[in-house]
N, C-alpha and C positions, 0 to 999 in steps of 0.2 A: 723422710726427706723427699721422697718421690711425691707424696701427697701435697706437701707444702709447695713444691715446684709447680704442680698442676694448678694449685690455687692461685699462685702468682700469675701463671700463664693465662688464666681466665680473666684476670684483671688488667691485662696489657691493653694499651690504647687501641691496637689493631682489632682485638676481639670485641672491645666495647663498640667500635665503629660498625663492625659486622652485625652485632646484636641490634644496634640502633637502626641500621639499614633494614634488617629483616622486620623489625617492629614497625618502621615507617612504611615499608612496602605492604605489609599486611594491613596496617591502619589505613593506607591509601585505598587498598582493595575494598575494605569494608565500607569506607566512606563513599567510594564510587558506586558500590553495589546499592547502597541506600539511595543515592541520587538517581540511579537507573530505575530502581523499584518505584520511586515516587512519580516517575514519568510513565513507566511501563504499565502499572496496574490500572490507573485511570484511562490510559489510551486504549487498553484492551477492551474496556467497557465502551469507550467511545466508538471504536471501529465495529464492535459487535452490534451496537445500537444502530449505527448507520446501515449495516447489512440487513438488520431485521426490518428496517423501514420498507425496503422493496420486497423482502420475503413475505411480510404480512400482507402487502398488496396482492402478491401472486397467490397467496393462500386464499384470500377472499374471492378473487376472480375465479379460482377453481370451483367455488360453490355456485357460480353463475352458469357454467357449462363448459364442456370439453373444448369446443371450438374457441371460445373466448380465452380459456386457459392457454391453449396452444398458441394463439395469437399473441397473448401477453408475454409468454415465455420467449418466443422468437423475437418479439419487439425489444424486450429487456436485454436480450443477448446482443442484438444489432446496435441498439442505442448505447449500450455500455462500451462496445468495441469502437464505435464511430464517433462517440461524443463524450460521455462521462469519463471514460478512461483517459481520453486525450486531455481534457480539462484538468483532471486529477494529476496527470503526469506533468503538465505545464506548471501547475501551482507548486509542484515539488521543488522547482527552482528556488523558491523562497526559503527552503530549508538550508540552502547554501548561503544565499544573500542575506537574509534576515538573521540567521544564526551567527554568521561570522561578524556582521555589523554589530550585533548585540554584544558579542564577546569583546570586540574592539572598542566598546563604549561609544559607538556612533549611533546613538539611540534614535535620533530623528529619522535616520535612514530607513528604519523599519517601516514607518508610516509611508515614506516616499515609495519604497519598493512595493508595499502592499497596494497602495493606490494605483501604481503603474500596472501591477499584475491584474487588478480588477478591471481596469479600463481595457487592457489587452484581451482578457478572456471574454469580456462582454462583446467585444467586436468579433471575436472568433465564433461566438454563439450563432451569429447570423448565417454564415455558410453551412454550419452544422445543421441548423434548423431547416434550411432549404434542402439539404440532403435528406433529412428525415421525411420531408413532404413527399418525396419520390420513392419512399421505401417499398411500397407495394409493388411498383414496377420493377425495382431492383431485385426483389425476392422472386418474382415471376421469371425474371431474366435468368436467374440461376436455378431454374426448374423446381422451385418450391410449390407446394400445394396452393392453388389460387384462393381457396376460401381462407386458409390460414394466413396467406399473404395479405388478403384484404383486411382481416382483423388486426394483423400486426401493423399494417400501414396506418389504420385509424388510431391504434394505441400510441404509435410513435408521434403522430401529429398532436395528440393530446398531451404528450410528454414535453413538447417544445417549451411551454412556459416554465418547466422545471429546470431548463438549462441555465437560465439567467440567474436565479438565486444560487444555483450550484457554483456558478462562476464567481459569485461574491463570497460564498461560504468557504471555499477551499483556501483562498488567500488569507482570510481571517483566521482560519485554523492554524496556518503556519505562522502568522503574525503572533498569535498568543502562545503557541507551544515554544517558539524561539525564546520567549521570556519566562518559561517555566510556569505559565499561567494555565495549568492543566485543569484546575477545578471548574472554571467556567465552561470549558469544553465538555467536561463530564456532565455538568448540570444541564447544559443546553441539549446535549445528545439524548439524555434520558428524558428530559422534558419534551423534546420533539417526538420521541417514540410514544410517550404517553398521550401526546396531542394527536398523533397520527392514527392510532388504533381506532378511537371512536369516530374521528372524522372520516376515515376510509370506510368504516362500517356504515356510517350514515349515508355517504355518497353512493356506495355500492347497493345497499339493501333498502334503506329508509326512503331515499329519493329515487330509487329504481334507475340509477345511472349506469349500473353494470360495470363493465371494464373501463368505460370512460371515467367513471367516478374514481376508480383506483388510480388512474393516471393523474387526474386533477389533484387528488389527495397528496400524491408524492410531491407535486409542484408546490402546493400550499404548505406542506411540512418543511420543504427546503427554505421557503420564504420565512417561516416561523423561526427556523434555526439561524438563518443569516441575520435576521433582524435582531434576534436575541444577542448574538455575538457582536453585531455592529453597535448596538446600544451600550454593551459592556465596554467595548473599545473606546467609545466616544466619551463615556461619563465615569468610568471606574478610575479611582485615584491610582491604582496599580499600573495604569497605562499612561500616567501623566508624563513620565520621562520620554516615552516613545511616541507620544501623540504629536502630530504636526498638522498645521492647516494645509489646505489645498494650495499648491503653487506650481509655477512652471518647472520647478526642479523634478516634478513627477515624470514629465515626459522624457527627461534625460535618463531615467532609470529603465525605460522600456527596452532600450537596446540591450542592457545587461540582462534584463528578464528573458528576452528571447534567446540570448546567447546561451543561457543555461536551460531555459524552458523547453526549447525544441528537442535537444538531446534527452532531457528529463522525460518528456512525453514519449519519445521513441523507446527509452529504457523501460518504461512501464508497459507501453502498448505492444511492443514486440513480444514480450512474454505472454501477455493476456491473449493476444491474437493467436499464438501458437496453440493454446488450449481450445479456442473456438474452432480452429482449423481441424483439430483432431476430432471434435464432435461432428463436424460436417463430413469428415471422412468416414466416420462410423455409420453415418446415414446412408452411404452408398454400398454398404456391405450386404452379404446374402440375407442375413436376418437383421435388418436395421433396427427393429424395435428392441430386440434383446441387446444388441451391441451398444446402441445409444443409451439405453436404460442403465446398463452396467457402468459405462463411462460417466454418465451424469451423476450417478451415486458416488463413484470414485472421486470425481472432481468436487462434489459437494462436501464430502468428508475432508478432502485435502484443503479446501477453502476455509472450512470451519476451523481447522487447526491453524491455518496460516495467519489468523488474527494475532496469535501469540508471537511468532517471530517477526511479523510486520510491526507490532507494537514495540518490541525490543529494538527493531531497526529504527523506529521513530526516536526512541530514547537515545540510541547511538548517534543518530543524525544531529539531535539537539546538542548533546554533550560534545561531540567531535567539533562541530561548527563553532560552538561557543569557545572551546579551549584553543582552537586554532586562531580565532580572532583575538583571544587574550594572550596568545604567544606562549602556550604551555605544551610543548611536544610530549613531555613525560606523562602529563595528564591524559593526552590523547591515547598513548599506548596503554595506559591503565584502563581507559574506557573500553578499548577494543578487547582486551583480555577479559574484562568483567562481563561484557555482553555475550561473548562467546561461551564462557563458563556457564552463565545463566541459561543460555540457549541450549547447550548440551544437556543440562539437567532437565529442563522442561521437555525437550523432545524425547529424551530417553523414557521419561515417565509416560508421555503421551503414546509413544510407539508400543510400549509394553502393554498398556491398557487396551489399545485398539486391537493388537494381535490376539490378546486373550479373549476379545469379544468377536472374533472373526466368524464364529458359527451363528451368531445372532445379529450381526451388523446389517445384513440385507433385510432382515425382518422389520427393521426400523423404518424402512422405506416402502417395501412391497410385500405381497404375500405369495408371489409367483416363485415356485420351488427352483425353477431353472435359474432365475436371476439371483436368488439367495445363494445357491451353490456357486454360481459364477463369481459373485462378490466375495465369497469365502476364499476362493482361489486367487482373487486379485488383492486380497488384504496385505500379504507380504510386500507387494509392489507399492501399495498405498503407504505403508509404513516407511519404505525406503524414500518415497517422494517427500514425506513429512520431514525426514532427517535432512534431506538435501535442501528443502524449502527453508528449514531453520537456518542453515548455513548461508544460503544466498539472500534470504530475507534480511538477516542481520548485517551482512557485509554490504548489501545494497544501501542500507541506511548509512553505513560508514562512508560509502561512495557519495551519497547525496550531501552529507555533511561536509565532505572534503571538497566537493565540486568536480567529481569525476564523471559527471553525467554522460559526457561524450564517449569516454572510455567504456562506461557501463552499457551504452547503446551498442557499441561494437561487439562487446562480449555477448550480449543477448542475441544479436543478429547472428553471430557465428555459432553460438551454442544451439539455438533452436532451429535455425533455417539452413545451416550447413551440416549439422549433426542430427539433431532431434527429429525433425519432420522427415528427412530422407530415411532415417532408420525406422521410423514409424511406418512409412510406406513399404519399406522392404519387409519388415516383420509382419505387418498387418495383412498385406495382400500377397506378396510373393511367397513368404514362408507360411502363410495361412494361419497365423497365430491370432487373427481377428483383433478384438478389443485389447487383449493382453499385449499383443505386439505393438499396437498403437501407444499403449501406456508405457511400455518399455522404451519406446522412442522418446517419449517425454522425459522419462527418468534419465536417459542418456544425455539429453540436452541439459537437464538440470544439473547433472553431474559435472559436465564440462563447464557450465556456468559457475558452479560453486568452486571448482578447482582454480579457474582463471581468477575469480575475485579473491580467493584465498592467497594466490601467488602475488597478485598486485598489492594486496594489503600487507603481506609479510615482508615484501622487499621495499616498502615505502620508506623514504627518508622524511620523517615527520618534522625534523628541523627545517628542511627545505620547504615543506608545505607551509610551515609557520611563516617563513620568509616571504613566500609567494602571497600568502594571505595579507601580510603586513603591507606588501607592495600594492595590492589591490585596494586596501583600506586607505592608504595614502593617496592613491589616485582619486578615490571618492572624495576625500577631504579637500584635495586641491581643486577638484571640479566645483565643489560647493563654495569654496572661497572666491573662485572666479566669478560665480554667479552672484 
């Protein structure tokens, strides 16, 4: 009798609903994981290829001479902080604008926003280029070596032509990724890298242009990539629905672009600048070559891993913005859970592998025993940074997709400049922990950043976010009808 009652209990409507709910939830999770993977995997290759572009140039300049290498490295750092990172951050505004417009089926708006972003960024290239012209004087002003400053100044001037294609390229990347057109991004990035390697080699060695040739090759490769994606956007049938002719409506989107673009740029730059400040601080320590070398290796390892959570963040941004535009709050929640689970799995494997290689990690970069031993002792802190980077990298993508750039900028400002850098100064100089103390300061800043982003995301009312997005989309539609 008991067994039959149990059998009846299993077949009650309530239990059936629970089973269907569980099946639906697990089915949604698997479907979302598939969607995320289809964006994440190609974007990981895209971001790695883009990084290798400048890495290959630096590698080739290293064979020209130490002075030229030092100048190129300093120039790359300065131009990244003062120009490329700013343009990259500004373009991230399109992850919100294009993503939500696509989800709301306001397809023509994608072209309008992209055109407006390109025009805005091209104009911003002019003051950035003027700043780069005076880089040599700026470096000497902050007590840098005159010879290195001179070479860095020359390299920066040669990089000015690279600014303009970069300003076109970044909006095109966001335009395509918002429509899930990841394959052309993958193809163009790999093709650009394959184009760049022989061109850079020819400029540097065959035509004896040295470091100047490496800088020109970067600009030429950016043009190659921008033209590739531009032609695809203009002629591919897959962009037919979102393609729109040039019109006066474009200028109406510039205000929205700057509204999201400026905090987007601050959100990106405040974090990147913190790492550059730590490197500069290491340069004024008692043994600057040792401390700077260890921090450079640590940052290089952290950056190489960051491509994975950043690519997951891109996937999160695309999915969140699209689903908000489509009015699906439950799908947004599922996306956040999926990317976090995938992120935890990825970073767990990466951290375990790196920690197991701690005794040989330094040997991949240098042969100096002191540096190798120092890097071994730094490895646990690098692993911790990787874990925190995974959290904040993914949640930053969620923030961009939702339109929280202003909030994200405040989070990064407080995390790194009120907590991270002051703690780095305290531990690095007053407690005499040297590079380890500086790095712990960065870890503290990243920890605060991750906690704040996690709290914001956890307590978000996604239904309200959907309503806010709908309101913004209706405003877009009303403005278009007036015009």
